Phi, psi and omega in degrees: 000152182244129178254122179248131180230121182244127178282128184281127173046058192305298187300314179293340186259357181297129176271116190299331178294344179287344178296308175294330177301315183291323184281324189238353187093142184298319183297315181294315182297325179284336180277327181243101186258007182272186183282001180293336179264134177303318182300322179294322178293320177295317176305311182295322180295319178295315180297329180293337180277352183220050173055035175080004181290144180262356182255117176097150171234156184301142179263127176121310183295148177300332178299325179291327176296320179294315180297321179299317180291322176303317183285308187285335175295328175289323174299315177306310184300316184290323177296317181293318180297330181280323188242341181053042181247132179293145180199174177227157173226128172248110185058255182242021178249125182256148169222134178230141177256127180225169187263336185220163187290326181293317176298320180300315182291321178296321179293316179301312180294320181294319178298321177296322178296317179298314179297321179296328178299335177256019178064032178249139179253174180242153174279110186295331180289333183250002178254108185197173177256132183248129175287138177257150358286153179250163178297139179277343180217138180296140183303325182292329176295313179301316182296314181291328180296320187260006175286112191283145174229114185284183182248339179292131192308311185293314180293323180297323179306309183287330175296320178296318178297316179298318179299313178301311184296321179290322178297320178295317177299316180293324177297326177286327178286331181234070188294340182264005183246166189270055184296311183292326176298316179296318181299320178294323176298321178293317179297326181294334181269355183279148169268101184266131180296148181307324181293343184251010182292324178295323176294317178303314178301316181298320180292318179298317180294328176298317179297317181294320180295325181286326184210093189296340178294348179272004182306317178302329179281335179277333186302318178303321178292316181295320179292322177294320177295319181299328184281346183285132182293327185270004184219115188242127178287354180296343177281357180236076188301326181295319179298315184296320184278328185270323194243337188253003181282000000 
């Protein structure tokens, strides 16, 4: 069985005082609050970057990656010392392999307890026990990969509409997964007939309107359309002012 534990909103939720807890132990850090401890100096430096707030660390700088590892490596150690179960961590996502369901549930609950000791919570939708063997590929990926789109202009038009509609349906069935990002990647690789370029633009904008976070995946298609001499995005002023500036 596979136990998956996902830390919810890791960087925004880090309690800066947990940095000295991880480096020196909570008891020591609470007893010695001065600059003599490296962890306290790091804690103060992080708070200085965000108006003294103790909740969250900056997202993006390499220093935050170092701080994240300082904190989560201690979480790793405490989980292992408690359960002696092999596991892996990618950034803030944990996976552990166990033999039975009772151990799996104890490990899931125990990992959540360790994280809570450092004021970290878990994403309940992504923290669960998975029965093995598991699928190697998500069903929606397989379906979208093999959903055919022809090259003949008239047939391609309806194939593109069908592809769009199915991608939207799958995005609603799997709201926490990157269905629309994958769909845009598939559209980006298609050779779309000139007669269907306006439809392609409309479908891409539909995806962006539904989930604005997919804009980076939509931009390659929009830029390619913008570069075509026979197809001008100037006929779509909202797109030009909002997305292409």
